[in-house]
C-alpha positions as CSV (number, residue, x, y, z in Angstrom):
1,X,42.3,71.2,174.1
2,X,44.5,71.9,177.1
3,X,48.2,71.4,176.9
4,X,50.5,70.3,179.7
5,X,54.0,69.1,180.2
6,X,55.0,65.9,181.8
7,X,57.4,62.9,182.0
8,X,57.1,59.5,180.4
9,X,56.9,56.9,183.1
10,X,55.9,53.8,181.2
11,X,55.7,52.5,177.6
12,X,52.6,50.6,176.8
13,X,51.6,48.4,173.8
14,X,50.3,50.0,170.5
15,X,52.6,53.1,170.8
16,X,50.8,54.3,174.0
17,X,52.7,55.9,176.8
18,X,51.8,56.7,180.4
19,X,52.8,60.3,181.3
20,X,52.8,61.9,184.8
21,X,52.0,65.6,184.5
22,X,53.9,68.3,186.3
23,X,53.1,68.3,190.0
24,X,53.0,64.5,190.0
25,X,49.3,64.3,190.9
26,X,47.8,63.3,187.5
27,X,48.7,60.5,185.1
28,X,47.6,60.4,181.5
29,X,47.7,57.7,178.8
30,X,48.7,59.3,175.6
31,X,49.3,58.3,171.9
32,X,51.7,59.8,169.4
33,X,50.5,62.7,167.3
34,X,51.1,62.3,163.5
35,X,54.1,64.6,163.2
36,X,55.8,62.7,166.1
37,X,55.2,59.4,164.5
38,X,56.0,60.6,161.0
39,X,59.5,61.7,162.1
40,X,60.2,58.3,163.8
41,X,60.6,59.9,167.2
42,X,61.1,57.2,169.8
43,X,60.1,58.0,173.3
44,X,61.8,56.3,176.3
45,X,61.1,56.4,180.0
46,X,62.2,59.7,181.5
47,X,61.6,61.9,178.4
48,X,59.9,65.2,179.0
49,X,56.9,65.7,176.6
50,X,54.2,68.2,175.9
51,X,50.7,66.6,175.9
52,X,47.4,67.8,174.6
53,X,44.6,66.6,176.9
54,X,41.3,65.5,175.5
55,X,38.4,67.9,176.3
56,X,35.9,65.1,177.3
57,X,38.4,62.7,179.0
58,X,41.3,64.2,181.0
59,X,42.9,60.8,181.5
60,X,43.7,60.6,177.7
61,X,45.9,62.7,175.6
62,X,48.2,63.1,172.6
63,X,52.0,63.6,172.7
64,X,52.7,66.8,170.7
65,X,56.5,66.9,171.0
66,X,59.5,65.7,173.0
67,X,61.1,68.6,175.0
């Protein structure tokens, strides 16, 4: 998996978030990774996050941590 940093731009249903990656060209729809969800980390619009991109679909990812 590839990791990238980005900013949350929209909160979606079912704990999904839309993240724009650094550079502003790519947007990713991501879900919370287990450690993020387990510690009750709430993401809000404007948060900087580190995202692991899926190998077969670069438009989907998983939020690893809030920066």
